[in-house]
C-alpha positions in Angstrom: 39.5 54.0 -72.7 36.5 51.8 -73.4 35.0 51.9 -70.0 35.0 55.7 -69.9 33.0 55.9 -73.2 30.0 53.8 -72.0 27.0 55.6 -70.6 25.5 52.4 -69.4 27.9 52.0 -66.5 25.9 53.9 -63.9 22.7 52.3 -65.1 24.0 48.7 -64.7 25.6 49.6 -61.4 22.2 50.8 -60.1 20.4 47.7 -61.4 23.0 45.4 -59.9 23.6 47.3 -56.7 21.9 44.9 -54.4 24.6 43.2 -52.4 24.8 39.4 -52.0 24.3 39.8 -48.2 20.9 41.4 -48.9 19.9 38.6 -51.2 20.1 35.6 -48.9 16.7 34.1 -49.8 15.7 30.5 -49.4 16.6 29.6 -52.9 20.2 30.7 -52.6 20.6 29.0 -49.2 19.3 25.7 -50.5 21.7 25.9 -53.4 24.6 26.5 -51.1 23.6 23.7 -48.8 23.4 21.1 -51.6 26.4 22.3 -53.7 29.0 20.0 -51.9 26.6 17.1 -51.9 26.1 17.5 -55.6 29.8 17.3 -56.4 29.8 13.6 -55.5 26.6 13.0 -57.4 28.0 14.8 -60.4 31.0 12.4 -60.4 28.7 9.4 -60.2 26.6 10.3 -63.2 29.1 11.9 -65.5 30.3 8.6 -66.9 26.7 7.7 -67.9 26.0 11.1 -69.3 29.2 11.0 -71.3 28.1 7.7 -72.8 24.8 9.3 -73.7 26.6 12.2 -75.4 28.9 9.8 -77.2 25.9 8.0 -78.7 24.6 11.3 -79.9 28.0 12.2 -81.4 27.9 8.9 -83.3 24.6 9.9 -84.8 26.0 13.3 -85.8 29.0 11.6 -87.4 26.8 9.1 -89.2 24.5 11.8 -90.4 27.4 13.9 -91.6 28.7 10.9 -93.6 25.3 10.5 -95.3 25.2 14.1 -96.2 28.7 13.8 -97.7 27.2 11.5 -100.4 25.4 14.6 -101.8 27.3 17.6 -100.5 31.0 18.5 -100.9 30.8 20.3 -97.6 28.2 18.9 -95.3 27.0 21.6 -92.9 25.3 21.2 -89.5 23.8 23.9 -87.2 26.2 25.9 -85.1 26.1 28.7 -82.5 24.9 31.3 -85.0 23.7 29.2 -87.9 20.6 27.0 -88.3 21.0 24.4 -91.0 18.1 22.3 -92.0 17.9 19.5 -94.7 15.0 18.0 -96.6 14.2 14.3 -95.9 16.1 13.3 -99.1 19.1 15.5 -98.0 19.3 17.1 -101.4 17.9 20.5 -100.3 19.2 22.5 -97.4 18.6 26.0 -95.9 21.4 27.7 -94.0 20.2 30.6 -91.9 23.1 32.8 -90.7 21.7 34.8 -87.8 24.9 36.8 -87.2 25.2 38.0 -90.8 21.4 38.0 -91.3 21.4 36.0 -94.5 19.5 32.9 -95.7 21.1 30.5 -98.2 18.9 27.9 -99.9 20.6 25.2 -101.9 19.3 22.2 -103.9 20.9 19.5 -106.0 18.7 19.0 -109.1 18.7 17.7 -112.7 17.0 20.7 -114.2 16.5 24.4 -113.6 12.8 24.0 -113.3 13.1 21.3 -110.7 15.6 23.3 -108.8 13.5 26.5 -108.8 10.5 24.6 -107.4 12.6 23.1 -104.6 14.2 26.4 -103.8 10.9 28.2 -103.6 9.4 25.5 -101.4 12.4 25.5 -99.1 12.4 29.3 -98.8 8.7 29.4 -98.1 9.2 26.8 -95.3 12.2 28.4 -93.7 10.6 31.9 -93.4 7.4 30.5 -91.9 8.2 27.4 -89.8 8.1 27.7 -86.1 10.5 26.3 -83.5 8.4 23.3 -82.7 7.8 22.2 -86.3 11.5 22.9 -87.1 12.6 20.6 -84.3 10.1 17.8 -85.1 10.8 17.8 -88.8 14.6 17.8 -88.5 15.8 14.3 -89.7 18.8 14.5 -87.3 16.6 15.4 -84.3 14.3 12.5 -85.2 17.3 10.1 -84.8 18.6 11.7 -81.6 15.2 11.5 -80.0 15.4 7.7 -80.3 18.5 7.5 -78.0 17.4 6.6 -74.5 18.1 9.4 -72.0 19.5 8.5 -68.6 17.0 8.9 -65.8 18.8 11.9 -64.3 18.5 13.9 -67.5 15.6 16.4 -67.5 13.8 16.7 -70.8 11.1 18.9 -72.2 9.3 19.8 -75.4 10.3 22.6 -77.7 7.6 25.3 -77.6 6.1 26.9 -80.7 7.6 30.3 -81.4 8.3 32.1 -84.7 11.8 32.0 -86.1 11.8 34.2 -89.1 8.2 35.0 -89.9 8.0 38.1 -87.7 11.4 39.2 -89.0 10.5 39.0 -92.6 6.8 39.9 -92.5 6.3 41.6 -89.0 3.4 39.1 -88.5 2.3 35.7 -89.7 2.0 36.2 -93.5 -1.1 35.4 -95.6 -0.8 32.9 -98.4 -0.7 35.7 -100.9 2.0 37.6 -99.0 4.2 34.5 -98.8 3.8 33.7 -102.5 4.7 37.2 -103.4 7.8 37.2 -101.2 9.0 33.9 -102.5 8.4 34.8 -106.1 10.3 38.1 -105.7 13.3 36.5 -104.0 13.5 33.4 -106.2 13.7 35.1 -109.6 15.9 33.4 -112.1 18.5 36.1 -112.0 19.0 35.5 -108.2 19.7 31.8 -108.7 23.2 30.6 -109.5 24.4 27.1 -110.3 27.5 25.0 -110.4 28.2 21.4 -111.3 27.7 18.9 -108.5 31.0 17.2 -107.5 29.0 14.5 -105.7 26.0 13.7 -107.8 26.7 12.8 -111.4 24.7 14.7 -114.1 23.1 17.2 -111.6 23.9 20.7 -110.5 23.9 22.6 -107.2 21.5 25.6 -107.4 21.9 28.4 -104.8 19.7 31.2 -103.8 20.9 34.0 -101.4 18.4 36.1 -99.5 19.2 39.0 -97.1 17.1 39.5 -94.0 15.8 43.1 -93.1 18.4 45.4 -91.6 16.7 45.4 -88.3 16.4 41.6 -88.1 18.3 41.3 -84.8 16.1 43.7 -82.9 13.0 42.0 -84.3 14.3 38.6 -83.2 14.9 40.0 -79.7 11.3 41.1 -79.4 10.1 37.4 -79.6 11.8 36.8 -76.3 11.2 40.1 -74.5 8.5 39.0 -72.2 10.5 36.0 -71.0 13.6 38.1 -70.6 11.8 40.7 -68.6 10.2 38.0 -66.4 13.6 36.4 -65.6 15.2 39.8 -65.2 12.8 40.6 -62.4 13.0 37.2 -60.9 16.8 37.1 -60.7 17.6 40.8 -60.4 19.6 40.8 -63.6 19.2 43.7 -66.1 17.2 43.1 -69.3 20.0 44.7 -71.4 22.5 42.2 -69.9 20.4 39.1 -70.7 19.8 40.4 -74.3 23.5 41.2 -74.8 24.5 37.7 -73.7 21.9 36.1 -76.0 23.1 38.3 -78.9 26.7 37.5 -78.2 26.2 33.8 -77.6 23.8 32.9 -80.5 22.6 36.0 -82.3 19.1 34.9 -81.3 19.4 31.5 -83.1 17.0 29.2 -81.2 18.6 26.2 -82.8 22.1 27.1 -81.6 24.5 24.3 -80.8 28.3 24.4 -80.3 30.9 21.6 -80.1 31.3 21.8 -76.3 28.2 21.0 -76.5 26.2 24.0 -75.5 22.6 24.6 -76.6 20.1 27.3 -77.4 19.9 31.0 -77.1 22.2 31.5 -74.1 24.4 28.5 -75.0 23.9 26.5 -71.8 26.5 23.7 -71.2 24.6 20.8 -69.5 27.6 19.7 -67.4 28.5 23.1 -66.1 26.0 26.0 -66.1 23.2 23.5 -66.6 24.1 21.6 -63.4 24.4 24.8 -61.3 21.3 26.5 -62.7 19.0 23.5 -62.4 20.0 22.8 -58.8 19.6 26.5 -57.9 16.2 26.8 -59.6 14.6 23.5 -58.7 16.6 22.1 -55.8 17.1 18.9 -57.7 20.2 17.1 -59.0 19.6 16.9 -62.7 21.4 17.4 -66.0 19.4 18.7 -68.9 19.1 17.5 -72.5 19.6 19.5 -75.7 15.9 19.4 -76.3 15.2 20.9 -72.9 17.5 23.8 -73.8 16.0 24.3 -77.2 12.9 25.3 -75.3 13.5 29.1 -75.2 11.8 29.6 -71.8 14.0 26.9 -70.2 17.0 28.4 -71.8 16.5 32.0 -70.8 15.5 30.8 -67.3 18.7 28.8 -66.8 20.9 31.4 -68.4 19.5 34.2 -66.3 19.8 32.0 -63.2 23.4 31.3 -64.0 24.2 35.1 -64.4 22.6 35.4 -60.9 24.7 32.7 -59.4 27.9 34.2 -60.9 27.1 37.7 -59.7 25.4 37.0 -56.3 27.4 33.9 -55.2 30.6 33.0 -57.0 31.8 36.6 -57.3 29.8 38.1 -54.4 33.0 39.2 -52.5 33.8 41.8 -55.2 32.4 45.0 -53.6 32.1 47.4 -56.6 29.0 46.5 -58.6 30.5 47.5 -61.9 33.8 45.6 -61.3 31.7 42.6 -60.4 29.6 43.0 -63.5 32.7 42.9 -65.8 33.9 39.8 -64.0 30.4 38.1 -64.2 30.3 38.8 -68.0 33.7 37.2 -68.5 32.8 34.3 -66.1 29.7 33.5 -68.2 32.1 32.7 -71.1 35.1 31.2 -69.3 34.1 30.4 -65.7 34.6 32.2 -62.4 37.8 30.3 -61.8 39.5 31.5 -65.0 38.5 35.1 -64.1 40.1 34.7 -60.6 43.2 33.3 -62.3 43.6 36.5 -64.2 44.2 38.4 -61.0 45.9 35.9 -58.7 47.2 33.0 -60.8 44.8 30.7 -59.0 41.1 29.9 -59.4 40.3 31.1 -55.8 37.6 33.8 -56.2 38.0 34.9 -52.6 41.6 35.8 -53.1 40.9 37.4 -56.5 38.2 39.6 -54.8 40.8 41.0 -52.4 42.9 42.1 -55.4 39.9 43.4 -57.4 38.6 45.4 -54.4 41.8 47.5 -54.5 41.2 48.4 -58.2 38.8 50.8 -59.9 36.2 49.4 -62.3 38.2 50.8 -65.3 41.3 49.1 -64.0 39.4 45.8 -63.6 38.1 46.0 -67.1 41.5 46.8 -68.6 43.1 43.9 -66.6 40.5 41.5 -68.0 40.8 42.7 -71.5 44.6 42.5 -71.4 45.2 39.4 -69.3 42.3 37.0 -69.6 43.8 33.7 -70.8 41.5 33.3 -73.9 41.2 35.9 -76.6 37.6 34.6 -77.1 36.7 35.8 -73.6 38.4 39.1 -74.0 36.4 39.8 -77.2 33.2 38.5 -75.5 33.6 41.0 -72.6 33.9 43.8 -75.2 30.9 42.7 -77.2 28.5 42.1 -74.3 29.5 45.4 -72.6 28.9 47.3 -75.9 25.7 45.5 -76.7 24.2 46.3 -73.2 24.1 49.9 -74.2 22.2 49.1 -77.5 19.6 47.0 -75.7 19.2 49.6 -73.0 18.4 52.1 -75.7 16.0 49.7 -77.4 14.1 48.7 -74.3 14.4 51.6 -71.9 
């Protein structure tokens, strides 16, 4: 049985042993007091926020149509991939954080032209920071021109390395960068095929593998913020890292169709609402740009884990059982977790059932009966990865 094989169980239980009754601070009390009031506010602003998101979706659709002029398969960033295009849309980089690969492609009329473009794009993608990547993204430039509603909190993306510390351990010198690019962009590493979109030109592709320890190196970029939020919200460092790994594979440009944004894949209309109210005692939704800021994202994601564990699921007595439920709830919501045990989304009724079960039985119930397979796999991955990050940061 999976739960019996994990050594981290006793560790996480100790770290999360503080009961919700012991954690009644002013912040949680304020959150509880305003939650009902916020429900009506949420209803009032959702229509306007939906209109704002619809305008953004139109920009995505228009941009995709423009890309299709050049590319047989237009690609955009996703949860675990960061895709960036040149201004003329004829060169793109596709960073797959989950599989730890970089694919650089360009549409060109000659091998020489292609090689120069590929080398330039590779040099940029392995050195650009988050702020420059955001500001130079043609799609983000368009999205930034859409007027945000007054109730949407916005912020700037901070400057942090994306791949430079993974590839080079530190910011590379000009000589080190040239050497790396020349080595990776050798002619024998470049393949080409006829362009099905641009007559007389070819698509040239360069595949580059990241170092085998890229994921751990990526995590180190965020360690200080994760540690800070861990202490603030009484959530274990390994849990926060395991959630980031499972949600985005440490892709700071992560976006999903829901939409959810950033490292911990915060959905503005759900976790974003609850977390912002809890953290700042204000009724706000948050923008994608706000969530591309890693500090904001980790702050809100950690706060949401806190809310799930210490409020929504607080009636579950056993810390380990509650941990399993909180992990699943981060992916699918506390109501869906409750439904697994009682057929309703009432967490109080679910707690009565859960409290009669052992942690292993709770885990098996979730793995077997959660409505969505995605959530079942998510619980397995996060639980397993907690052990890895405990070993890495103990």
